[in-house]
C-alpha positions, 0 to 999 in steps of 0.5 A: 641282748637284742630284742626282736620287734614283736608287734601285731600287724593289725594296723598294717592289715586294716590300714585300708579300712573297709576297702581291705575288708571288702576285698579280702572277704571276696577271697582270691578270684572272688571265691567267697567269704573265707578270704584265705589266700595271698594279696598284693597291692595294685599300686606296685608299692613293695610291702604293706599298702598305705591308706587308700591303696587297693589290694588284689587277690593273687596266686601265692606263687606270684609277688604278694604282700601278705597271706590270709589264712583264716577268718576268726571270731573276734573274741579270742582272736589274738590267741587263736591267730597265733595258734593257727599261724604256728600250725600253718608254718609248722613251728613257732612263728617267733622262730621264723621270719614271719609276723602275724596280725589281725584285720579290723574287726567287723561283724564280730569277725577278724582275718588272721594273716602273715607277712614276711619281714627282713629282720628283727625290726619287723620291716615287711618285705614281699614274698613269692611263695605261700608261708605254709609249712615254712618251718617244716622240711627245708625250713625255708622261713626259719631264721638262720644267720644274721647280718648287721644293719648298717643303717640301724644298729638295733636291727639284725637282718636275716641273712644267708649263712653262705654269705657274709654274716655276723651271727648264726642261730644255734637252737632254742632252749627248752620251755621254761629254761632261762636263756642266760643259763641254757643258751651256752649249752645249746651253742656248745652242742651246735659247735660240737664243743663243751661249754668250757671249750666254747668259752676258751675259743674267745672268738664267738659270743653266745647271745639270745633274743629277749622276745620269748622265742627261746632262740639262741645264737652265736655272734662275732665279738665287736671289733675295735677296728669296725670290721663286721659280718666276717663269717662266710659259712656255718659254724655248725660242728666247727669244733676247735677249727678256725672261724670260716672268714 
């Protein structure tokens, strides 16, 4: 089963060292020490800035690289940052396209921030909206459909279910449930089938992420002719109808 890359982006947030801490500590518009808000690189580089690149506080509706949500005491910061990120998003961050991280610790404090990623390999991409409530309402930051990365067979890109894709998230197993045992039932319910009927289809495989997220998905089987990403619409409620290809 694929495994979403789960990495702390601490090195990404602190790579500019003291400069990054100083700029974040000013807050957007130099408003104070809370540092909450969105930040972009001045160099025009997309994604996380490299060493020595400067940051600029910007409105979250403008192009930015990450969003800082809180300053924390360094002791216990990792657990607290995850909790704050879940609350900010409105759901478990592992079920979103977001990764979280802590800045370099200084004076017993660390900043907790988030960055949007393009796929399971956790490559950072820019954003033009705040991550707040990204897993509420229309769940715009939820992982939905998956696309093969032709440059990296270990990576799955996050895609749009209305466009070509190879797999679709069908739900999550209950806490403590083994995914191998639980995901077939989750998938069958999503497609409005029994587990036996889903097995009999033969044109969709039940899979899951081995990262603690509990996410289950269905995917097209490997094609001996090399065809991929043949799905063109959601399979939700599909029943026994043909795949949307």
